[in-house]
C-alpha positions in Angstrom: -215.5 -97.7 50.8 -215.3 -95.2 53.6 -212.7 -92.4 53.5 -210.2 -92.3 56.4 -211.1 -89.8 59.1 -208.5 -87.3 60.1 -209.8 -85.6 63.2 -208.5 -82.1 63.9 -206.9 -82.8 67.3 -205.6 -80.0 69.4 -201.8 -79.8 69.9 -200.2 -81.5 72.8 -198.5 -79.2 75.3 -194.8 -79.7 75.8 -193.6 -81.5 78.9 -192.2 -79.1 81.5 -188.7 -79.9 82.5 -188.0 -81.0 86.1 -185.9 -78.6 88.2 -183.2 -81.2 88.3 -183.1 -81.2 84.4 -181.2 -77.9 84.5 -177.6 -78.1 85.5 -177.4 -74.3 86.3 -174.1 -74.0 84.3 -175.4 -71.4 81.8 -175.7 -73.8 78.8 -176.3 -72.0 75.5 -179.4 -74.1 74.9 -180.7 -74.6 78.5 -183.6 -77.0 78.9 -185.6 -74.1 80.2 -184.9 -72.1 77.0 -186.0 -75.1 74.9 -189.2 -75.5 77.0 -190.0 -71.8 76.6 -189.6 -72.1 72.8 -191.8 -75.2 72.7 -194.4 -73.6 74.9 -194.6 -70.5 72.6 -195.0 -72.8 69.6 -197.7 -74.8 71.4 -199.6 -71.7 72.4 -199.5 -70.5 68.7 -200.7 -73.9 67.5 -203.5 -74.0 70.2 -204.7 -70.5 69.2 -205.0 -71.6 65.6 -206.8 -74.8 66.6 -209.2 -72.8 68.7 -210.0 -70.6 65.7 -210.9 -73.8 63.7 -212.8 -75.3 66.6 -214.7 -72.5 68.4 -216.3 -73.5 71.7 -214.5 -76.8 72.0 -212.4 -77.7 75.0 -209.0 -79.0 73.9 -208.6 -81.2 77.0 -212.0 -82.8 76.4 -211.2 -83.4 72.7 -207.9 -85.0 73.6 -209.6 -87.3 76.1 -212.2 -88.4 73.6 -209.6 -88.8 70.8 -211.4 -86.4 68.4 
């Protein structure tokens, strides 16, 4: 019996909000603020993935599925 393979896939970048997603009313949790937080988390996760996978291109790995 073969063990299940769990590839170390790179994180997926957050989706950038559209300019029309922000209502410009100064919301406490603006979509732009949320995106900035998600982007910072993504960059941290990507840096950790790159340490585990030196020399690998995350875009190429995503296309190949592992």
